[in-house]
C-alpha positions as CSV (number, residue, x, y, z in Angstrom):
1,M,14.3,-19.7,9.4
2,L,11.1,-19.3,11.0
3,V,10.3,-16.0,9.5
4,N,10.8,-17.8,6.0
5,V,8.1,-20.4,7.0
6,V,5.8,-18.2,8.3
7,R,6.4,-15.7,5.6
8,F,5.5,-18.8,2.9
9,G,3.3,-19.7,4.8
10,L,1.0,-16.5,4.6
11,I,1.5,-15.9,1.1
12,I,0.2,-19.4,0.5
13,L,-2.8,-18.7,2.8
14,V,-3.6,-15.5,1.6
15,K,-3.6,-16.9,-2.3
16,L,-5.9,-19.7,-1.3
17,L,-8.1,-17.1,0.8
18,V,-8.3,-14.7,-1.7
19,G,-5.9,-15.3,-4.7
20,A,-4.2,-11.9,-4.4
21,Q,-3.8,-11.9,-8.2
22,A,-1.7,-9.1,-9.7
23,R,-3.4,-7.1,-13.0
24,R,-1.9,-3.9,-14.6
25,V,-4.2,-1.6,-16.2
26,T,-2.3,1.2,-18.8
27,S,-3.9,4.4,-20.1
28,A,-1.7,6.9,-22.5
29,P,1.4,8.4,-19.9
30,S,0.6,11.8,-18.9
31,R,4.4,12.5,-18.3
32,T,6.8,12.1,-20.4
33,D,9.9,13.3,-18.8
34,K,9.4,10.6,-16.3
35,S,10.0,7.1,-16.0
36,A,7.1,4.7,-16.9
37,P,5.3,2.8,-14.7
38,N,7.0,-0.1,-14.2
39,L,5.8,-2.8,-11.6
40,T,8.7,-5.8,-12.3
41,S,12.1,-3.4,-12.3
42,K,13.8,-4.4,-9.6
43,S,15.4,-1.1,-9.1
44,A,12.5,1.1,-8.7
45,Q,11.9,2.5,-5.3
46,S,8.5,3.3,-5.0
47,I,5.0,4.3,-3.1
48,Y,2.3,1.8,-3.5
49,F,-1.2,3.4,-2.6
50,T,-4.8,2.0,-2.2
51,N,-8.1,1.7,-0.5
52,H,-8.6,0.3,2.5
53,S,-11.3,-1.8,3.7
54,S,-9.8,-4.9,5.4
55,H,-7.3,-6.1,7.6
56,L,-6.2,-8.4,4.1
57,D,-5.4,-5.4,2.4
58,T,-2.0,-5.1,3.4
59,L,-1.2,-9.4,2.9
60,A,-3.1,-9.1,-0.4
61,L,-0.9,-6.2,-1.8
62,W,2.8,-7.4,-0.6
63,T,1.2,-11.1,-2.0
64,A,0.5,-9.4,-5.3
65,L,3.8,-7.9,-5.7
66,P,7.4,-9.8,-7.1
67,A,9.2,-11.2,-5.1
68,E,12.5,-9.2,-5.0
69,I,10.1,-6.0,-5.0
70,R,8.5,-7.6,-2.3
71,A,11.5,-8.2,-0.2
72,K,12.5,-3.9,-0.5
73,T,8.9,-2.8,-0.4
74,R,7.5,-2.1,3.5
75,P,3.8,-2.2,4.5
76,V,3.0,1.0,7.2
77,A,0.6,-0.2,9.5
78,A,-0.8,1.2,12.4
79,K,0.9,0.7,15.8
80,D,-1.7,0.4,17.8
81,Y,-3.0,-2.7,16.1
82,W,-0.1,-4.3,14.6
83,G,2.0,-3.2,17.4
84,N,0.0,-5.2,20.6
85,G,0.2,-8.9,21.3
86,R,3.0,-11.3,20.2
87,I,1.6,-12.8,17.4
88,K,0.6,-9.8,15.4
89,R,3.7,-8.0,16.4
90,F,5.7,-10.8,14.9
91,I,4.6,-10.8,11.7
92,A,4.8,-6.9,10.8
93,L,8.3,-6.9,12.0
94,K,9.5,-9.7,11.0
95,V,7.3,-11.4,8.4
96,L,5.9,-8.0,6.9
97,N,8.7,-5.9,7.6
98,C,6.3,-2.6,8.6
99,V,6.9,0.4,9.3
100,L,4.9,1.5,12.5
101,I,3.2,4.7,13.0
102,D,2.1,6.2,16.0
103,R,-1.8,7.8,15.2
104,E,-1.5,9.7,18.2
105,Q,1.6,11.2,17.6
106,L,1.6,14.6,16.7
107,R,4.7,16.5,16.7
108,D,6.2,14.2,13.3
109,P,3.9,11.1,12.1
110,L,5.7,10.6,9.3
111,A,9.2,10.9,9.8
112,P,9.4,6.8,10.4
113,L,8.0,6.8,6.6
114,I,10.7,9.3,5.6
115,A,13.2,7.2,7.6
116,A,12.3,4.3,5.3
117,L,11.9,6.1,1.9
118,A,15.5,7.8,2.7
119,A,17.3,4.1,3.2
120,G,15.9,3.4,-0.1
121,D,12.9,0.8,0.7
122,S,9.5,1.1,-1.2
123,L,6.4,1.0,0.9
124,I,2.9,0.1,0.8
125,I,0.7,2.8,2.1
126,F,-3.4,3.8,3.1
127,P,-3.7,7.4,2.0
128,E,-7.5,7.1,4.0
129,G,-5.9,6.6,7.4
130,T,-8.7,4.3,8.2
131,R,-10.2,1.3,6.8
132,R,-14.0,2.2,5.6
133,A,-16.2,-0.5,4.4
134,Q,-17.3,0.7,0.6
135,A,-16.3,0.3,-3.2
136,E,-14.7,3.5,-3.7
137,P,-11.8,5.6,-1.4
138,S,-12.9,8.1,1.3
139,D,-11.2,11.5,1.0
140,F,-6.8,11.2,1.5
141,K,-5.0,12.4,4.2
142,G,-2.4,14.6,3.7
143,G,0.5,11.9,4.4
144,L,0.7,11.3,0.5
145,Y,1.8,14.7,-0.5
146,H,3.7,15.5,2.2
147,L,6.0,12.1,1.2
148,A,5.5,13.2,-2.9
149,E,6.9,16.6,-1.6
150,A,9.9,15.3,0.2
151,F,10.8,12.5,-2.1
152,P,10.1,13.3,-5.8
153,N,11.4,11.0,-8.0
154,V,10.0,8.2,-6.4
155,Q,7.2,6.3,-8.3
156,L,3.5,7.3,-7.2
157,M,2.2,4.1,-8.1
158,P,-2.4,3.3,-7.7
159,V,-3.4,0.5,-6.7
160,Y,-7.2,-0.8,-6.3
161,L,-7.8,-3.9,-3.7
162,D,-11.0,-5.8,-5.4
163,T,-13.9,-7.4,-3.4
164,L,-11.7,-7.4,0.0
165,H,-14.6,-4.6,1.1
166,R,-16.5,-8.1,1.1
167,S,-14.5,-10.5,2.3
168,M,-13.0,-8.9,5.0
169,P,-14.7,-6.0,6.4
170,K,-14.1,-3.8,9.6
171,G,-15.4,-5.9,12.6
172,S,-15.3,-9.5,11.0
173,I,-13.0,-11.6,12.6
174,L,-12.4,-14.5,9.8
175,P,-12.7,-13.9,6.3
176,V,-15.2,-14.9,3.5
177,P,-12.8,-16.7,0.4
178,L,-14.0,-14.6,-2.6
179,I,-11.1,-14.1,-5.9
180,C,-9.6,-10.7,-5.3
181,T,-7.7,-8.5,-8.3
182,V,-5.3,-6.6,-7.0
183,R,-4.8,-3.7,-9.8
184,F,-2.2,-1.5,-10.5
185,G,-2.4,1.8,-12.4
186,D,-0.5,4.0,-13.9
187,V,2.4,5.9,-11.9
188,I,1.6,9.4,-10.9
189,Y,4.2,12.4,-9.6
190,L,3.9,15.6,-7.9
191,E,3.4,18.1,-9.9
192,T,5.6,22.0,-9.9
193,N,3.4,23.8,-7.8
194,E,0.6,22.1,-7.7
195,R,-1.5,22.3,-4.3
196,K,-2.1,19.5,-1.8
197,K,-5.5,19.4,-2.2
198,A,-5.6,19.2,-6.0
199,F,-3.0,16.4,-5.8
200,L,-4.8,14.5,-3.0
201,S,-7.9,14.5,-5.3
202,R,-5.7,13.6,-8.2
203,A,-4.4,10.6,-7.2
204,R,-7.7,9.2,-5.2
205,D,-9.1,9.4,-8.9
206,A,-6.3,7.6,-10.3
207,V,-7.4,5.2,-8.0
208,I,-10.9,5.1,-8.6
209,A,-9.8,4.8,-12.1
210,L,-9.2,1.5,-11.2
211,I,-12.3,0.1,-10.0
Protein backbone atom coordinates (compact mmCIF):
# COMPACT_ATOMS: atom_id res chain seq x y z
CA MET A 1 0.00 0.00 0.00
CA LEU A 2 2.73 2.46 1.00
CA VAL A 3 4.75 1.61 -2.12
CA ASN A 4 1.77 2.32 -4.39
CA VAL A 5 1.07 5.63 -2.66
CA VAL A 6 4.69 6.75 -2.97
CA ARG A 7 4.84 5.57 -6.58
CA PHE A 8 1.71 7.53 -7.49
CA GLY A 9 2.98 10.58 -5.61
CA LEU A 10 6.31 10.49 -7.47
CA ILE A 11 4.57 10.31 -10.84
CA ILE A 12 2.38 13.32 -10.00
CA LEU A 13 5.35 15.26 -8.62
CA VAL A 14 7.49 14.64 -11.69
CA LYS A 15 4.67 15.65 -14.02
CA LEU A 16 4.10 18.85 -12.03
CA LEU A 17 7.81 19.75 -11.97
CA VAL A 18 8.97 18.84 -15.47
CA GLY A 19 5.97 17.48 -17.35
CA ALA A 20 7.79 14.40 -18.72
CA GLN A 21 5.62 14.37 -21.83
CA ALA A 22 6.27 11.40 -24.12
CA ARG A 23 6.72 12.04 -27.84
CA ARG A 24 7.43 9.53 -30.59
CA VAL A 25 9.92 10.65 -33.24
CA THR A 26 9.99 8.20 -36.14
CA SER A 27 11.79 7.94 -39.44
CA ALA A 28 11.84 5.38 -42.24
CA PRO A 29 12.72 1.94 -40.80
CA SER A 30 16.32 0.92 -41.45
CA ARG A 31 15.61 -2.78 -40.91
CA THR A 32 12.84 -4.90 -42.42
CA ASP A 33 13.60 -8.19 -40.69
CA LYS A 34 12.84 -6.94 -37.19
CA SER A 35 9.59 -5.76 -35.60
CA ALA A 36 8.67 -2.11 -35.93
CA PRO A 37 9.36 0.16 -32.93
CA ASN A 38 6.53 -0.16 -30.49
CA LEU A 39 6.27 1.92 -27.34
CA THR A 40 2.82 0.66 -26.40
CA SER A 41 3.19 -3.10 -26.82
CA LYS A 42 2.90 -4.84 -23.48
CA SER A 43 4.94 -7.80 -24.69
CA ALA A 44 7.88 -5.98 -26.34
CA GLN A 45 10.99 -6.30 -24.17
CA SER A 46 13.15 -3.21 -24.51
CA ILE A 47 16.32 -1.49 -23.43
CA TYR A 48 15.66 2.24 -23.31
CA PHE A 49 18.97 4.08 -23.62
CA THR A 50 19.20 7.82 -23.11
CA ASN A 51 21.34 10.85 -22.32
CA HIS A 52 22.19 11.49 -18.66
CA SER A 53 22.37 15.00 -17.23
CA SER A 54 20.22 15.04 -14.07
CA HIS A 55 19.04 13.08 -11.05
CA LEU A 56 15.56 13.48 -12.55
CA ASP A 57 16.43 11.51 -15.68
CA THR A 58 15.35 8.14 -14.33
CA LEU A 59 12.07 9.45 -12.93
CA ALA A 60 11.24 11.44 -16.07
CA LEU A 61 11.69 8.51 -18.46
CA TRP A 62 10.03 6.03 -16.11
CA THR A 63 7.06 8.38 -15.67
CA ALA A 64 6.70 8.91 -19.43
CA LEU A 65 6.19 5.19 -20.09
CA PRO A 66 2.64 3.80 -20.26
CA ALA A 67 1.65 2.27 -16.93
CA GLU A 68 1.59 -1.34 -18.16
CA ILE A 69 5.08 -1.00 -19.64
CA ARG A 70 6.39 0.97 -16.66
CA ALA A 71 5.43 -1.95 -14.41
CA LYS A 72 7.84 -4.26 -16.31
CA THR A 73 10.65 -1.74 -16.82
CA ARG A 74 13.53 -1.47 -14.35
CA PRO A 75 15.85 1.55 -14.26
CA VAL A 76 19.55 0.80 -13.88
CA ALA A 77 21.08 2.91 -11.11
CA ALA A 78 24.38 3.30 -9.30
CA LYS A 79 24.47 1.43 -6.00
CA ASP A 80 26.84 3.96 -4.41
CA TYR A 81 24.20 6.69 -4.81
CA TRP A 82 20.77 5.02 -4.75
CA GLY A 83 21.83 2.36 -2.29
CA ASN A 84 22.83 4.88 0.40
CA GLY A 85 20.26 6.19 2.85
CA ARG A 86 16.95 4.60 3.80
CA ILE A 87 14.77 6.92 1.72
CA LYS A 88 16.77 6.68 -1.50
CA ARG A 89 17.14 2.92 -1.11
CA PHE A 90 13.39 2.52 -0.49
CA ILE A 91 12.56 4.54 -3.62
CA ALA A 92 15.14 2.70 -5.73
CA LEU A 93 14.32 -0.85 -4.68
CA LYS A 94 10.66 -0.77 -3.67
CA VAL A 95 9.13 2.05 -5.73
CA LEU A 96 11.17 2.02 -8.94
CA ASN A 97 12.37 -1.61 -8.75
CA CYS A 98 15.82 -0.50 -9.87
CA VAL A 99 18.68 -2.76 -10.84
CA LEU A 100 21.53 -1.46 -8.69
CA ILE A 101 25.03 -1.83 -10.07
CA ASP A 102 28.32 -1.53 -8.27
CA ARG A 103 30.49 0.80 -10.36
CA GLU A 104 33.57 -0.47 -8.54
CA GLN A 105 32.84 -4.11 -9.37
CA LEU A 106 35.35 -5.03 -12.05
CA ARG A 107 34.65 -8.75 -12.36
CA ASP A 108 31.18 -8.69 -13.93
CA PRO A 109 29.36 -5.36 -13.47
CA LEU A 110 26.71 -6.30 -16.07
CA ALA A 111 25.61 -9.45 -14.24
CA PRO A 112 22.55 -7.85 -12.55
CA LEU A 113 21.41 -6.37 -15.88
CA ILE A 114 21.81 -9.70 -17.66
CA ALA A 115 19.80 -11.42 -14.93
CA ALA A 116 17.00 -8.84 -15.25
CA LEU A 117 16.84 -9.23 -19.03
CA ALA A 118 16.90 -13.02 -18.73
CA ALA A 119 13.91 -12.75 -16.41
CA GLY A 120 11.98 -10.84 -19.09
CA ASP A 121 12.29 -7.32 -17.67
CA SER A 122 12.94 -4.20 -19.73
CA LEU A 123 15.67 -1.76 -18.69
CA ILE A 124 16.39 1.97 -18.62
CA ILE A 125 20.12 2.60 -18.98
CA PHE A 126 22.46 5.57 -19.35
CA PRO A 127 25.32 4.49 -21.65
CA GLU A 128 27.44 7.54 -20.79
CA GLY A 129 27.90 6.12 -17.31
CA THR A 130 27.75 9.44 -15.48
CA ARG A 131 25.80 12.71 -15.56
CA ARG A 132 27.01 15.56 -17.76
CA ALA A 133 25.44 19.04 -17.82
CA GLN A 134 25.24 19.32 -21.59
CA ALA A 135 22.67 18.86 -24.31
CA GLU A 136 24.47 16.18 -26.33
CA PRO A 137 25.45 12.84 -24.79
CA SER A 138 29.14 12.02 -24.46
CA ASP A 139 30.68 8.85 -25.89
CA PHE A 140 28.89 5.69 -24.84
CA LYS A 141 30.59 3.04 -22.74
CA GLY A 142 30.57 -0.60 -23.82
CA GLY A 143 27.76 -1.94 -21.64
CA LEU A 144 25.00 -1.33 -24.20
CA TYR A 145 26.95 -3.24 -26.84
CA HIS A 146 27.47 -6.27 -24.59
CA LEU A 147 23.78 -6.34 -23.65
CA ALA A 148 22.75 -6.08 -27.31
CA GLU A 149 25.15 -8.91 -28.13
CA ALA A 150 23.79 -11.14 -25.35
CA PHE A 151 20.10 -10.37 -26.12
CA PRO A 152 19.86 -9.78 -29.88
CA ASN A 153 16.04 -9.93 -29.93
CA VAL A 154 15.49 -7.26 -27.28
CA GLN A 155 14.60 -3.98 -28.97
CA LEU A 156 16.95 -1.08 -28.30
CA MET A 157 15.03 2.19 -28.14
CA PRO A 158 16.90 5.51 -28.16
CA VAL A 159 15.45 8.23 -25.95
CA TYR A 160 16.33 11.88 -25.55
CA LEU A 161 15.48 13.79 -22.36
CA ASP A 162 15.10 17.44 -23.27
CA THR A 163 15.89 20.36 -20.87
CA LEU A 164 16.73 18.26 -17.80
CA HIS A 165 20.39 19.34 -18.05
CA ARG A 166 19.04 22.82 -17.19
CA SER A 167 16.29 21.76 -14.79
CA MET A 168 18.48 19.81 -12.35
CA PRO A 169 22.12 19.61 -13.45
CA LYS A 170 24.83 17.82 -11.50
CA GLY A 171 25.33 19.46 -8.11
CA SER A 172 21.79 20.85 -7.84
CA ILE A 173 19.64 20.06 -4.83
CA LEU A 174 16.25 21.32 -6.02
CA PRO A 175 14.96 21.24 -9.61
CA VAL A 176 14.02 24.32 -11.58
CA PRO A 177 10.52 23.75 -13.00
CA LEU A 178 10.92 23.34 -16.79
CA ILE A 179 8.86 21.35 -19.24
CA CYS A 180 10.72 18.20 -20.28
CA THR A 181 9.89 16.28 -23.43
CA VAL A 182 10.82 12.60 -23.45
CA ARG A 183 11.48 11.77 -27.10
CA PHE A 184 11.39 8.12 -28.19
CA GLY A 185 13.10 7.23 -31.47
CA ASP A 186 13.15 4.25 -33.79
CA VAL A 187 14.29 0.90 -32.44
CA ILE A 188 17.77 -0.25 -33.43
CA TYR A 189 19.49 -3.63 -33.20
CA LEU A 190 23.06 -4.82 -33.25
CA GLU A 191 23.92 -5.64 -36.86
CA THR A 192 25.61 -8.89 -37.84
CA ASN A 193 29.39 -8.62 -37.36
CA GLU A 194 29.07 -4.99 -36.27
CA ARG A 195 32.09 -3.79 -34.27
CA LYS A 196 31.61 -2.37 -30.79
CA LYS A 197 32.93 1.09 -31.66
CA ALA A 198 30.70 1.36 -34.73
CA PHE A 199 27.62 0.20 -32.84
CA LEU A 200 28.15 2.58 -29.92
CA SER A 201 28.66 5.47 -32.31
CA ARG A 202 25.46 4.56 -34.16
CA ALA A 203 23.53 4.26 -30.91
CA ARG A 204 24.77 7.66 -29.74
CA ASP A 205 23.84 9.18 -33.10
CA ALA A 206 20.33 7.75 -32.69
CA VAL A 207 19.95 9.71 -29.44
CA ILE A 208 21.48 12.89 -30.89
CA ALA A 209 19.04 12.69 -33.83
CA LEU A 210 16.20 13.23 -31.34
CA ILE A 211 17.52 16.62 -30.16
